[in-house]
mmCIF file as Biopython writes it, N, C-alpha, C and O atoms, coordinates in Angstrom:
data_model
#
loop_
_atom_site.group_PDB
_atom_site.id
_atom_site.type_symbol
_atom_site.label_atom_id
_atom_site.label_alt_id
_atom_site.label_comp_id
_atom_site.label_asym_id
_atom_site.label_entity_id
_atom_site.label_seq_id
_atom_site.pdbx_PDB_ins_code
_atom_site.Cartn_x
_atom_site.Cartn_y
_atom_site.Cartn_z
_atom_site.occupancy
_atom_site.B_iso_or_equiv
_atom_site.auth_seq_id
_atom_site.auth_asym_id
_atom_site.pdbx_PDB_model_num
ATOM 1   N N  . MET A ? 1  ? -6.724  25.821  -7.153  1.0 0.0 1  A 1 
ATOM 2   C CA . MET A ? 1  ? -6.583  24.799  -8.168  1.0 0.0 1  A 1 
ATOM 3   C C  . MET A ? 1  ? -5.441  23.870  -7.783  1.0 0.0 1  A 1 
ATOM 4   O O  . MET A ? 1  ? -4.330  24.319  -7.501  1.0 0.0 1  A 1 
ATOM 5   N N  . LYS A ? 2  ? -5.722  22.576  -7.775  1.0 0.0 2  A 1 
ATOM 6   C CA . LYS A ? 2  ? -4.720  21.585  -7.419  1.0 0.0 2  A 1 
ATOM 7   C C  . LYS A ? 2  ? -3.945  21.172  -8.668  1.0 0.0 2  A 1 
ATOM 8   O O  . LYS A ? 2  ? -4.537  20.806  -9.683  1.0 0.0 2  A 1 
ATOM 9   N N  . VAL A ? 3  ? -2.642  21.232  -8.583  1.0 0.0 3  A 1 
ATOM 10  C CA . VAL A ? 3  ? -1.796  20.837  -9.703  1.0 0.0 3  A 1 
ATOM 11  C C  . VAL A ? 3  ? -1.323  19.410  -9.458  1.0 0.0 3  A 1 
ATOM 12  O O  . VAL A ? 3  ? -0.738  19.113  -8.416  1.0 0.0 3  A 1 
ATOM 13  N N  . GLU A ? 4  ? -1.574  18.544  -10.404 1.0 0.0 4  A 1 
ATOM 14  C CA . GLU A ? 4  ? -1.136  17.158  -10.287 1.0 0.0 4  A 1 
ATOM 15  C C  . GLU A ? 4  ? 0.353   17.048  -10.561 1.0 0.0 4  A 1 
ATOM 16  O O  . GLU A ? 4  ? 0.870   17.611  -11.525 1.0 0.0 4  A 1 
ATOM 17  N N  . GLU A ? 5  ? 1.024   16.315  -9.698  1.0 0.0 5  A 1 
ATOM 18  C CA . GLU A ? 5  ? 2.437   16.057  -9.935  1.0 0.0 5  A 1 
ATOM 19  C C  . GLU A ? 5  ? 2.549   14.915  -10.933 1.0 0.0 5  A 1 
ATOM 20  O O  . GLU A ? 5  ? 1.734   13.993  -10.907 1.0 0.0 5  A 1 
ATOM 21  N N  . PRO A ? 6  ? 3.537   14.959  -11.805 1.0 0.0 6  A 1 
ATOM 22  C CA . PRO A ? 6  ? 3.709   13.863  -12.758 1.0 0.0 6  A 1 
ATOM 23  C C  . PRO A ? 6  ? 4.055   12.573  -12.023 1.0 0.0 6  A 1 
ATOM 24  O O  . PRO A ? 6  ? 4.696   12.595  -10.973 1.0 0.0 6  A 1 
ATOM 25  N N  . PHE A ? 7  ? 3.632   11.477  -12.579 1.0 0.0 7  A 1 
ATOM 26  C CA . PHE A ? 7  ? 3.903   10.170  -11.992 1.0 0.0 7  A 1 
ATOM 27  C C  . PHE A ? 7  ? 5.031   9.528   -12.782 1.0 0.0 7  A 1 
ATOM 28  O O  . PHE A ? 7  ? 4.824   9.049   -13.897 1.0 0.0 7  A 1 
ATOM 29  N N  . SER A ? 8  ? 6.213   9.519   -12.206 1.0 0.0 8  A 1 
ATOM 30  C CA . SER A ? 8  ? 7.354   8.950   -12.927 1.0 0.0 8  A 1 
ATOM 31  C C  . SER A ? 8  ? 8.351   8.314   -11.964 1.0 0.0 8  A 1 
ATOM 32  O O  . SER A ? 8  ? 9.503   8.742   -11.892 1.0 0.0 8  A 1 
ATOM 33  N N  . PRO A ? 9  ? 7.911   7.280   -11.214 1.0 0.0 9  A 1 
ATOM 34  C CA . PRO A ? 9  ? 8.854   6.626   -10.316 1.0 0.0 9  A 1 
ATOM 35  C C  . PRO A ? 9  ? 9.798   5.717   -11.085 1.0 0.0 9  A 1 
ATOM 36  O O  . PRO A ? 9  ? 9.512   5.316   -12.214 1.0 0.0 9  A 1 
ATOM 37  N N  . ALA A ? 10 ? 10.897  5.404   -10.478 1.0 0.0 10 A 1 
ATOM 38  C CA . ALA A ? 10 ? 11.822  4.410   -11.019 1.0 0.0 10 A 1 
ATOM 39  C C  . ALA A ? 10 ? 11.930  3.308   -9.968  1.0 0.0 10 A 1 
ATOM 40  O O  . ALA A ? 10 ? 12.965  3.178   -9.314  1.0 0.0 10 A 1 
ATOM 41  N N  . PRO A ? 11 ? 10.860  2.505   -9.797  1.0 0.0 11 A 1 
ATOM 42  C CA . PRO A ? 11 ? 10.835  1.541   -8.703  1.0 0.0 11 A 1 
ATOM 43  C C  . PRO A ? 11 ? 11.910  0.471   -8.785  1.0 0.0 11 A 1 
ATOM 44  O O  . PRO A ? 11 ? 12.227  -0.158  -7.776  1.0 0.0 11 A 1 
ATOM 45  N N  . GLU A ? 12 ? 12.474  0.251   -9.958  1.0 0.0 12 A 1 
ATOM 46  C CA . GLU A ? 12 ? 13.546  -0.741  -10.049 1.0 0.0 12 A 1 
ATOM 47  C C  . GLU A ? 12 ? 14.827  -0.232  -9.402  1.0 0.0 12 A 1 
ATOM 48  O O  . GLU A ? 12 ? 15.703  -1.025  -9.057  1.0 0.0 12 A 1 
ATOM 49  N N  . ASP A ? 13 ? 14.945  1.071   -9.237  1.0 0.0 13 A 1 
ATOM 50  C CA . ASP A ? 13 ? 16.148  1.665   -8.674  1.0 0.0 13 A 1 
ATOM 51  C C  . ASP A ? 13 ? 16.042  1.948   -7.188  1.0 0.0 13 A 1 
ATOM 52  O O  . ASP A ? 13 ? 17.054  1.961   -6.488  1.0 0.0 13 A 1 
ATOM 53  N N  . GLU A ? 14 ? 14.838  2.172   -6.697  1.0 0.0 14 A 1 
ATOM 54  C CA . GLU A ? 14 ? 14.671  2.572   -5.310  1.0 0.0 14 A 1 
ATOM 55  C C  . GLU A ? 14 ? 13.277  2.222   -4.828  1.0 0.0 14 A 1 
ATOM 56  O O  . GLU A ? 14 ? 12.411  1.839   -5.615  1.0 0.0 14 A 1 
ATOM 57  N N  . THR A ? 15 ? 13.070  2.357   -3.532  1.0 0.0 15 A 1 
ATOM 58  C CA . THR A ? 15 ? 11.755  2.129   -2.963  1.0 0.0 15 A 1 
ATOM 59  C C  . THR A ? 15 ? 10.887  3.339   -3.248  1.0 0.0 15 A 1 
ATOM 60  O O  . THR A ? 15 ? 11.345  4.480   -3.172  1.0 0.0 15 A 1 
ATOM 61  N N  . TYR A ? 16 ? 9.638   3.081   -3.575  1.0 0.0 16 A 1 
ATOM 62  C CA . TYR A ? 16 ? 8.722   4.166   -3.912  1.0 0.0 16 A 1 
ATOM 63  C C  . TYR A ? 16 ? 7.383   3.861   -3.262  1.0 0.0 16 A 1 
ATOM 64  O O  . TYR A ? 16 ? 6.807   2.797   -3.490  1.0 0.0 16 A 1 
ATOM 65  N N  . TYR A ? 17 ? 6.887   4.786   -2.456  1.0 0.0 17 A 1 
ATOM 66  C CA . TYR A ? 17 ? 5.631   4.598   -1.744  1.0 0.0 17 A 1 
ATOM 67  C C  . TYR A ? 17 ? 4.582   5.594   -2.218  1.0 0.0 17 A 1 
ATOM 68  O O  . TYR A ? 17 ? 4.890   6.735   -2.562  1.0 0.0 17 A 1 
ATOM 69  N N  . LEU A ? 18 ? 3.333   5.131   -2.227  1.0 0.0 18 A 1 
ATOM 70  C CA . LEU A ? 18 ? 2.191   5.982   -2.569  1.0 0.0 18 A 1 
ATOM 71  C C  . LEU A ? 18 ? 1.145   5.855   -1.469  1.0 0.0 18 A 1 
ATOM 72  O O  . LEU A ? 18 ? 0.992   4.793   -0.866  1.0 0.0 18 A 1 
ATOM 73  N N  . SER A ? 19 ? 0.430   6.938   -1.215  1.0 0.0 19 A 1 
ATOM 74  C CA . SER A ? 19 ? -0.701  6.841   -0.294  1.0 0.0 19 A 1 
ATOM 75  C C  . SER A ? 19 ? -1.760  5.954   -0.946  1.0 0.0 19 A 1 
ATOM 76  O O  . SER A ? 19 ? -1.800  5.818   -2.169  1.0 0.0 19 A 1 
ATOM 77  N N  . LEU A ? 20 ? -2.608  5.359   -0.126  1.0 0.0 20 A 1 
ATOM 78  C CA . LEU A ? 20 ? -3.691  4.543   -0.676  1.0 0.0 20 A 1 
ATOM 79  C C  . LEU A ? 20 ? -4.594  5.377   -1.577  1.0 0.0 20 A 1 
ATOM 80  O O  . LEU A ? 20 ? -5.091  4.892   -2.594  1.0 0.0 20 A 1 
ATOM 81  N N  . GLU A ? 21 ? -4.801  6.632   -1.195  1.0 0.0 21 A 1 
ATOM 82  C CA . GLU A ? 21 ? -5.655  7.512   -1.987  1.0 0.0 21 A 1 
ATOM 83  C C  . GLU A ? 21 ? -5.060  7.764   -3.372  1.0 0.0 21 A 1 
ATOM 84  O O  . GLU A ? 21 ? -5.772  7.711   -4.376  1.0 0.0 21 A 1 
ATOM 85  N N  . ARG A ? 22 ? -3.759  8.038   -3.425  1.0 0.0 22 A 1 
ATOM 86  C CA . ARG A ? 22 ? -3.100  8.316   -4.719  1.0 0.0 22 A 1 
ATOM 87  C C  . ARG A ? 22 ? -3.049  7.051   -5.575  1.0 0.0 22 A 1 
ATOM 88  O O  . ARG A ? 22 ? -3.265  7.108   -6.786  1.0 0.0 22 A 1 
ATOM 89  N N  . PHE A ? 23 ? -2.763  5.914   -4.947  1.0 0.0 23 A 1 
ATOM 90  C CA . PHE A ? 23 ? -2.732  4.646   -5.662  1.0 0.0 23 A 1 
ATOM 91  C C  . PHE A ? 23 ? -4.102  4.372   -6.281  1.0 0.0 23 A 1 
ATOM 92  O O  . PHE A ? 23 ? -4.193  4.005   -7.453  1.0 0.0 23 A 1 
ATOM 93  N N  . ALA A ? 24 ? -5.161  4.549   -5.500  1.0 0.0 24 A 1 
ATOM 94  C CA . ALA A ? 24 ? -6.522  4.333   -6.000  1.0 0.0 24 A 1 
ATOM 95  C C  . ALA A ? 24 ? -6.838  5.286   -7.145  1.0 0.0 24 A 1 
ATOM 96  O O  . ALA A ? 24 ? -7.467  4.901   -8.131  1.0 0.0 24 A 1 
ATOM 97  N N  . GLU A ? 25 ? -6.398  6.525   -7.007  1.0 0.0 25 A 1 
ATOM 98  C CA . GLU A ? 25 ? -6.625  7.525   -8.055  1.0 0.0 25 A 1 
ATOM 99  C C  . GLU A ? 25 ? -5.941  7.113   -9.358  1.0 0.0 25 A 1 
ATOM 100 O O  . GLU A ? 25 ? -6.533  7.225   -10.431 1.0 0.0 25 A 1 
ATOM 101 N N  . LEU A ? 26 ? -4.715  6.644   -9.270  1.0 0.0 26 A 1 
ATOM 102 C CA . LEU A ? 26 ? -3.973  6.238   -10.470 1.0 0.0 26 A 1 
ATOM 103 C C  . LEU A ? 26 ? -4.613  5.036   -11.160 1.0 0.0 26 A 1 
ATOM 104 O O  . LEU A ? 26 ? -4.537  4.900   -12.381 1.0 0.0 26 A 1 
ATOM 105 N N  . LEU A ? 27 ? -5.246  4.164   -10.367 1.0 0.0 27 A 1 
ATOM 106 C CA . LEU A ? 27 ? -5.905  2.991   -10.936 1.0 0.0 27 A 1 
ATOM 107 C C  . LEU A ? 27 ? -7.345  3.271   -11.361 1.0 0.0 27 A 1 
ATOM 108 O O  . LEU A ? 27 ? -8.001  2.409   -11.944 1.0 0.0 27 A 1 
ATOM 109 N N  . GLY A ? 28 ? -7.835  4.478   -11.068 1.0 0.0 28 A 1 
ATOM 110 C CA . GLY A ? 28 ? -9.225  4.794   -11.368 1.0 0.0 28 A 1 
ATOM 111 C C  . GLY A ? 28 ? -10.184 4.091   -10.426 1.0 0.0 28 A 1 
ATOM 112 O O  . GLY A ? 28 ? -11.310 3.768   -10.804 1.0 0.0 28 A 1 
ATOM 113 N N  . MET A ? 29 ? -9.735  3.851   -9.189  1.0 0.0 29 A 1 
ATOM 114 C CA . MET A ? 29 ? -10.536 3.114   -8.213  1.0 0.0 29 A 1 
ATOM 115 C C  . MET A ? 29 ? -10.839 3.943   -6.969  1.0 0.0 29 A 1 
ATOM 116 O O  . MET A ? 29 ? -11.061 3.384   -5.895  1.0 0.0 29 A 1 
ATOM 117 N N  . SER A ? 30 ? -10.851 5.245   -7.099  1.0 0.0 30 A 1 
ATOM 118 C CA . SER A ? 30 ? -11.088 6.109   -5.940  1.0 0.0 30 A 1 
ATOM 119 C C  . SER A ? 30 ? -12.435 5.835   -5.276  1.0 0.0 30 A 1 
ATOM 120 O O  . SER A ? 30 ? -12.604 6.080   -4.082  1.0 0.0 30 A 1 
ATOM 121 N N  . ASP A ? 31 ? -13.384 5.330   -6.048  1.0 0.0 31 A 1 
ATOM 122 C CA . ASP A ? 31 ? -14.716 5.052   -5.511  1.0 0.0 31 A 1 
ATOM 123 C C  . ASP A ? 31 ? -14.861 3.611   -5.024  1.0 0.0 31 A 1 
ATOM 124 O O  . ASP A ? 31 ? -15.967 3.170   -4.713  1.0 0.0 31 A 1 
ATOM 125 N N  . GLN A ? 32 ? -13.729 2.863   -4.955  1.0 0.0 32 A 1 
ATOM 126 C CA . GLN A ? 32 ? -13.771 1.463   -4.545  1.0 0.0 32 A 1 
ATOM 127 C C  . GLN A ? 32 ? -12.744 1.156   -3.453  1.0 0.0 32 A 1 
ATOM 128 O O  . GLN A ? 32 ? -11.959 0.221   -3.611  1.0 0.0 32 A 1 
ATOM 129 N N  . PRO A ? 33 ? -12.724 1.904   -2.361  1.0 0.0 33 A 1 
ATOM 130 C CA . PRO A ? 33 ? -11.710 1.664   -1.332  1.0 0.0 33 A 1 
ATOM 131 C C  . PRO A ? 33 ? -11.805 0.275   -0.708  1.0 0.0 33 A 1 
ATOM 132 O O  . PRO A ? 33 ? -10.809 -0.257  -0.218  1.0 0.0 33 A 1 
ATOM 133 N N  . GLU A ? 34 ? -13.003 -0.314  -0.725  1.0 0.0 34 A 1 
ATOM 134 C CA . GLU A ? 34 ? -13.164 -1.645  -0.141  1.0 0.0 34 A 1 
ATOM 135 C C  . GLU A ? 34 ? -12.367 -2.694  -0.916  1.0 0.0 34 A 1 
ATOM 136 O O  . GLU A ? 34 ? -11.909 -3.676  -0.331  1.0 0.0 34 A 1 
ATOM 137 N N  . VAL A ? 35 ? -12.199 -2.499  -2.210  1.0 0.0 35 A 1 
ATOM 138 C CA . VAL A ? 35 ? -11.405 -3.433  -3.020  1.0 0.0 35 A 1 
ATOM 139 C C  . VAL A ? 35 ? -9.940  -3.363  -2.599  1.0 0.0 35 A 1 
ATOM 140 O O  . VAL A ? 35 ? -9.284  -4.394  -2.449  1.0 0.0 35 A 1 
ATOM 141 N N  . LEU A ? 36 ? -9.427  -2.149  -2.408  1.0 0.0 36 A 1 
ATOM 142 C CA . LEU A ? 36 ? -8.036  -2.004  -1.967  1.0 0.0 36 A 1 
ATOM 143 C C  . LEU A ? 36 ? -7.839  -2.619  -0.593  1.0 0.0 36 A 1 
ATOM 144 O O  . LEU A ? 36 ? -6.822  -3.268  -0.348  1.0 0.0 36 A 1 
ATOM 145 N N  . GLU A ? 37 ? -8.797  -2.426  0.308   1.0 0.0 37 A 1 
ATOM 146 C CA . GLU A ? 37 ? -8.696  -3.009  1.648   1.0 0.0 37 A 1 
ATOM 147 C C  . GLU A ? 37 ? -8.684  -4.535  1.569   1.0 0.0 37 A 1 
ATOM 148 O O  . GLU A ? 37 ? -7.975  -5.192  2.331   1.0 0.0 37 A 1 
ATOM 149 N N  . GLU A ? 38 ? -9.463  -5.095  0.653   1.0 0.0 38 A 1 
ATOM 150 C CA . GLU A ? 38 ? -9.483  -6.546  0.457   1.0 0.0 38 A 1 
ATOM 151 C C  . GLU A ? 38 ? -8.135  -7.025  -0.079  1.0 0.0 38 A 1 
ATOM 152 O O  . GLU A ? 38 ? -7.617  -8.046  0.375   1.0 0.0 38 A 1 
ATOM 153 N N  . TRP A ? 39 ? -7.564  -6.297  -1.040  1.0 0.0 39 A 1 
ATOM 154 C CA . TRP A ? 39 ? -6.251  -6.658  -1.573  1.0 0.0 39 A 1 
ATOM 155 C C  . TRP A ? 39 ? -5.197  -6.635  -0.473  1.0 0.0 39 A 1 
ATOM 156 O O  . TRP A ? 39 ? -4.331  -7.509  -0.422  1.0 0.0 39 A 1 
ATOM 157 N N  . ILE A ? 40 ? -5.267  -5.635  0.408   1.0 0.0 40 A 1 
ATOM 158 C CA . ILE A ? 40 ? -4.313  -5.539  1.515   1.0 0.0 40 A 1 
ATOM 159 C C  . ILE A ? 40 ? -4.495  -6.730  2.449   1.0 0.0 40 A 1 
ATOM 160 O O  . ILE A ? 40 ? -3.516  -7.373  2.829   1.0 0.0 40 A 1 
ATOM 161 N N  . ALA A ? 41 ? -5.741  -7.029  2.822   1.0 0.0 41 A 1 
ATOM 162 C CA . ALA A ? 41 ? -6.036  -8.134  3.736   1.0 0.0 41 A 1 
ATOM 163 C C  . ALA A ? 41 ? -5.586  -9.473  3.163   1.0 0.0 41 A 1 
ATOM 164 O O  . ALA A ? 41 ? -5.158  -10.353 3.910   1.0 0.0 41 A 1 
ATOM 165 N N  . ASN A ? 42 ? -5.678  -9.636  1.838   1.0 0.0 42 A 1 
ATOM 166 C CA . ASN A ? 42 ? -5.291  -10.892 1.180   1.0 0.0 42 A 1 
ATOM 167 C C  . ASN A ? 42 ? -3.816  -10.943 0.810   1.0 0.0 42 A 1 
ATOM 168 O O  . ASN A ? 42 ? -3.350  -11.937 0.253   1.0 0.0 42 A 1 
ATOM 169 N N  . GLY A ? 43 ? -3.075  -9.879  1.114   1.0 0.0 43 A 1 
ATOM 170 C CA . GLY A ? 43 ? -1.649  -9.854  0.811   1.0 0.0 43 A 1 
ATOM 171 C C  . GLY A ? 43 ? -1.324  -9.577  -0.644  1.0 0.0 43 A 1 
ATOM 172 O O  . GLY A ? 43 ? -0.180  -9.753  -1.062  1.0 0.0 43 A 1 
ATOM 173 N N  . LYS A ? 44 ? -2.302  -9.150  -1.421  1.0 0.0 44 A 1 
ATOM 174 C CA . LYS A ? 44 ? -2.075  -8.871  -2.843  1.0 0.0 44 A 1 
ATOM 175 C C  . LYS A ? 44 ? -1.564  -7.462  -3.098  1.0 0.0 44 A 1 
ATOM 176 O O  . LYS A ? 44 ? -1.021  -7.175  -4.164  1.0 0.0 44 A 1 
ATOM 177 N N  . LEU A ? 45 ? -1.740  -6.582  -2.111  1.0 0.0 45 A 1 
ATOM 178 C CA . LEU A ? 45 ? -1.278  -5.204  -2.237  1.0 0.0 45 A 1 
ATOM 179 C C  . LEU A ? 45 ? -0.293  -4.944  -1.101  1.0 0.0 45 A 1 
ATOM 180 O O  . LEU A ? 45 ? -0.702  -4.761  0.046   1.0 0.0 45 A 1 
ATOM 181 N N  . PRO A ? 46 ? 1.008   -4.926  -1.417  1.0 0.0 46 A 1 
ATOM 182 C CA . PRO A ? 46 ? 2.016   -4.740  -0.370  1.0 0.0 46 A 1 
ATOM 183 C C  . PRO A ? 46 ? 2.018   -3.311  0.166   1.0 0.0 46 A 1 
ATOM 184 O O  . PRO A ? 46 ? 2.117   -2.344  -0.589  1.0 0.0 46 A 1 
ATOM 185 N N  . THR A ? 47 ? 1.909   -3.206  1.468   1.0 0.0 47 A 1 
ATOM 186 C CA . THR A ? 47 ? 1.902   -1.891  2.102   1.0 0.0 47 A 1 
ATOM 187 C C  . THR A ? 47 ? 2.880   -1.872  3.266   1.0 0.0 47 A 1 
ATOM 188 O O  . THR A ? 47 ? 3.304   -2.918  3.756   1.0 0.0 47 A 1 
ATOM 189 N N  . ARG A ? 48 ? 3.224   -0.687  3.692   1.0 0.0 48 A 1 
ATOM 190 C CA . ARG A ? 48 ? 4.068   -0.458  4.861   1.0 0.0 48 A 1 
ATOM 191 C C  . ARG A ? 48 ? 3.416   0.662   5.660   1.0 0.0 48 A 1 
ATOM 192 O O  . ARG A ? 48 ? 2.782   1.554   5.097   1.0 0.0 48 A 1 
ATOM 193 N N  . VAL A ? 49 ? 3.578   0.607   6.967   1.0 0.0 49 A 1 
ATOM 194 C CA . VAL A ? 49 ? 3.122   1.711   7.803   1.0 0.0 49 A 1 
ATOM 195 C C  . VAL A ? 49 ? 4.352   2.529   8.154   1.0 0.0 49 A 1 
ATOM 196 O O  . VAL A ? 49 ? 5.291   2.032   8.776   1.0 0.0 49 A 1 
ATOM 197 N N  . ILE A ? 50 ? 4.330   3.777   7.750   1.0 0.0 50 A 1 
ATOM 198 C CA . ILE A ? 50 ? 5.445   4.691   7.989   1.0 0.0 50 A 1 
ATOM 199 C C  . ILE A ? 50 ? 4.879   5.933   8.661   1.0 0.0 50 A 1 
ATOM 200 O O  . ILE A ? 50 ? 3.992   6.596   8.125   1.0 0.0 50 A 1 
ATOM 201 N N  . ALA A ? 51 ? 5.401   6.235   9.833   1.0 0.0 51 A 1 
ATOM 202 C CA . ALA A ? 51 ? 4.949   7.404   10.605  1.0 0.0 51 A 1 
ATOM 203 C C  . ALA A ? 51 ? 3.430   7.405   10.785  1.0 0.0 51 A 1 
ATOM 204 O O  . ALA A ? 51 ? 2.789   8.454   10.736  1.0 0.0 51 A 1 
ATOM 205 N N  . GLY A ? 52 ? 2.864   6.211   10.994  1.0 0.0 52 A 1 
ATOM 206 C CA . GLY A ? 52 ? 1.434   6.103   11.239  1.0 0.0 52 A 1 
ATOM 207 C C  . GLY A ? 52 ? 0.555   6.129   10.003  1.0 0.0 52 A 1 
ATOM 208 O O  . GLY A ? 52 ? -0.670  6.132   10.119  1.0 0.0 52 A 1 
ATOM 209 N N  . HIS A ? 53 ? 1.159   6.148   8.818   1.0 0.0 53 A 1 
ATOM 210 C CA . HIS A ? 53 ? 0.394   6.189   7.567   1.0 0.0 53 A 1 
ATOM 211 C C  . HIS A ? 53 ? 0.626   4.899   6.784   1.0 0.0 53 A 1 
ATOM 212 O O  . HIS A ? 53 ? 1.767   4.475   6.603   1.0 0.0 53 A 1 
ATOM 213 N N  . ARG A ? 54 ? -0.456  4.279   6.320   1.0 0.0 54 A 1 
ATOM 214 C CA . ARG A ? 54 ? -0.324  3.081   5.487   1.0 0.0 54 A 1 
ATOM 215 C C  . ARG A ? 54 ? -0.064  3.519   4.061   1.0 0.0 54 A 1 
ATOM 216 O O  . ARG A ? 54 ? -0.842  4.274   3.478   1.0 0.0 54 A 1 
ATOM 217 N N  . LEU A ? 55 ? 1.048   3.034   3.497   1.0 0.0 55 A 1 
ATOM 218 C CA . LEU A ? 55 ? 1.466   3.404   2.147   1.0 0.0 55 A 1 
ATOM 219 C C  . LEU A ? 55 ? 1.646   2.157   1.293   1.0 0.0 55 A 1 
ATOM 220 O O  . LEU A ? 55 ? 2.057   1.111   1.795   1.0 0.0 55 A 1 
ATOM 221 N N  . VAL A ? 56 ? 1.342   2.266   0.019   1.0 0.0 56 A 1 
ATOM 222 C CA . VAL A ? 56 ? 1.543   1.170   -0.930  1.0 0.0 56 A 1 
ATOM 223 C C  . VAL A ? 56 ? 3.017   1.138   -1.310  1.0 0.0 56 A 1 
ATOM 224 O O  . VAL A ? 56 ? 3.593   2.157   -1.691  1.0 0.0 56 A 1 
ATOM 225 N N  . ASP A ? 57 ? 3.617   -0.039  -1.203  1.0 0.0 57 A 1 
ATOM 226 C CA . ASP A ? 57 ? 5.007   -0.248  -1.612  1.0 0.0 57 A 1 
ATOM 227 C C  . ASP A ? 57 ? 4.981   -0.555  -3.107  1.0 0.0 57 A 1 
ATOM 228 O O  . ASP A ? 57 ? 4.798   -1.705  -3.507  1.0 0.0 57 A 1 
ATOM 229 N N  . LEU A ? 58 ? 5.161   0.463   -3.920  1.0 0.0 58 A 1 
ATOM 230 C CA . LEU A ? 58 ? 5.015   0.321   -5.366  1.0 0.0 58 A 1 
ATOM 231 C C  . LEU A ? 58 ? 6.068   -0.615  -5.958  1.0 0.0 58 A 1 
ATOM 232 O O  . LEU A ? 58 ? 5.774   -1.369  -6.886  1.0 0.0 58 A 1 
ATOM 233 N N  . ARG A ? 59 ? 7.268   -0.572  -5.438  1.0 0.0 59 A 1 
ATOM 234 C CA . ARG A ? 59 ? 8.319   -1.454  -5.955  1.0 0.0 59 A 1 
ATOM 235 C C  . ARG A ? 59 ? 7.924   -2.916  -5.764  1.0 0.0 59 A 1 
ATOM 236 O O  . ARG A ? 59 ? 8.059   -3.725  -6.682  1.0 0.0 59 A 1 
ATOM 237 N N  . ALA A ? 60 ? 7.436   -3.253  -4.568  1.0 0.0 60 A 1 
ATOM 238 C CA . ALA A ? 60 ? 7.013   -4.631  -4.307  1.0 0.0 60 A 1 
ATOM 239 C C  . ALA A ? 60 ? 5.795   -4.995  -5.153  1.0 0.0 60 A 1 
ATOM 240 O O  . ALA A ? 60 ? 5.682   -6.133  -5.611  1.0 0.0 60 A 1 
ATOM 241 N N  . PHE A ? 61 ? 4.888   -4.052  -5.365  1.0 0.0 61 A 1 
ATOM 242 C CA . PHE A ? 61 ? 3.695   -4.302  -6.169  1.0 0.0 61 A 1 
ATOM 243 C C  . PHE A ? 61 ? 4.054   -4.606  -7.620  1.0 0.0 61 A 1 
ATOM 244 O O  . PHE A ? 61 ? 3.435   -5.469  -8.243  1.0 0.0 61 A 1 
ATOM 245 N N  . LEU A ? 62 ? 5.040   -3.910  -8.158  1.0 0.0 62 A 1 
ATOM 246 C CA . LEU A ? 62 ? 5.425   -4.077  -9.562  1.0 0.0 62 A 1 
ATOM 247 C C  . LEU A ? 62 ? 6.406   -5.219  -9.796  1.0 0.0 62 A 1 
ATOM 248 O O  . LEU A ? 62 ? 6.649   -5.596  -10.942 1.0 0.0 62 A 1 
ATOM 249 N N  . ARG A ? 63 ? 6.971   -5.775  -8.729  1.0 0.0 63 A 1 
ATOM 250 C CA . ARG A ? 63 ? 7.938   -6.864  -8.862  1.0 0.0 63 A 1 
ATOM 251 C C  . ARG A ? 63 ? 7.231   -8.095  -9.422  1.0 0.0 63 A 1 
ATOM 252 O O  . ARG A ? 63 ? 6.188   -8.491  -8.901  1.0 0.0 63 A 1 
ATOM 253 N N  . PRO A ? 64 ? 7.769   -8.698  -10.457 1.0 0.0 64 A 1 
ATOM 254 C CA . PRO A ? 64 ? 7.157   -9.907  -11.011 1.0 0.0 64 A 1 
ATOM 255 C C  . PRO A ? 64 ? 7.089   -11.006 -9.953  1.0 0.0 64 A 1 
ATOM 256 O O  . PRO A ? 64 ? 8.002   -11.157 -9.142  1.0 0.0 64 A 1 
ATOM 257 N N  . GLU A ? 65 ? 5.995   -11.774 -9.969  1.0 0.0 65 A 1 
ATOM 258 C CA . GLU A ? 65 ? 5.849   -12.867 -9.010  1.0 0.0 65 A 1 
ATOM 259 C C  . GLU A ? 65 ? 7.006   -13.835 -9.136  1.0 0.0 65 A 1 
ATOM 260 O O  . GLU A ? 65 ? 7.456   -14.162 -10.234 1.0 0.0 65 A 1 
ATOM 261 N N  . GLY A ? 66 ? 7.469   -14.280 -7.997  1.0 0.0 66 A 1 
ATOM 262 C CA . GLY A ? 66 ? 8.559   -15.239 -7.981  1.0 0.0 66 A 1 
ATOM 263 C C  . GLY A ? 66 ? 9.933   -14.614 -8.013  1.0 0.0 66 A 1 
ATOM 264 O O  . GLY A ? 66 ? 10.923  -15.289 -7.726  1.0 0.0 66 A 1 
ATOM 265 N N  . LYS A ? 67 ? 10.019  -13.336 -8.356  1.0 0.0 67 A 1 
ATOM 266 C CA . LYS A ? 67 ? 11.322  -12.679 -8.386  1.0 0.0 67 A 1 
ATOM 267 C C  . LYS A ? 67 ? 11.714  -12.317 -6.959  1.0 0.0 67 A 1 
ATOM 268 O O  . LYS A ? 67 ? 10.937  -11.673 -6.254  1.0 0.0 67 A 1 
ATOM 269 N N  . PRO A ? 68 ? 12.894  -12.716 -6.524  1.0 0.0 68 A 1 
ATOM 270 C CA . PRO A ? 68 ? 13.302  -12.418 -5.149  1.0 0.0 68 A 1 
ATOM 271 C C  . PRO A ? 68 ? 13.503  -10.929 -4.921  1.0 0.0 68 A 1 
ATOM 272 O O  . PRO A ? 68 ? 13.798  -10.166 -5.841  1.0 0.0 68 A 1 
ATOM 273 N N  . LYS A ? 69 ? 13.333  -10.544 -3.658  1.0 0.0 69 A 1 
ATOM 274 C CA . LYS A ? 69 ? 13.586  -9.154  -3.286  1.0 0.0 69 A 1 
ATOM 275 C C  . LYS A ? 69 ? 15.071  -8.879  -3.400  1.0 0.0 69 A 1 
ATOM 276 O O  . LYS A ? 69 ? 15.884  -9.748  -3.086  1.0 0.0 69 A 1 
ATOM 277 N N  . PRO A ? 70 ? 15.445  -7.679  -3.845  1.0 0.0 70 A 1 
ATOM 278 C CA . PRO A ? 70 ? 16.879  -7.364  -3.976  1.0 0.0 70 A 1 
ATOM 279 C C  . PRO A ? 70 ? 17.548  -7.222  -2.625  1.0 0.0 70 A 1 
ATOM 280 O O  . PRO A ? 70 ? 18.749  -6.960  -2.555  1.0 0.0 70 A 1 
#
């Protein structure tokens, strides 16, 4: 039995990354990976490659448009 970890990041305080799979799961889009790939290609979903894994940069995703990076 898989136990889900609680989702409680504080992205305003630190950088927080999620796997594409976990991000899709949280959005209820696990069956729509092509949409996430399109968002990445269009620059709408900020990601970073860390140790060969593409991860969603949640802090950048939640940052209001136009707000400068800290």
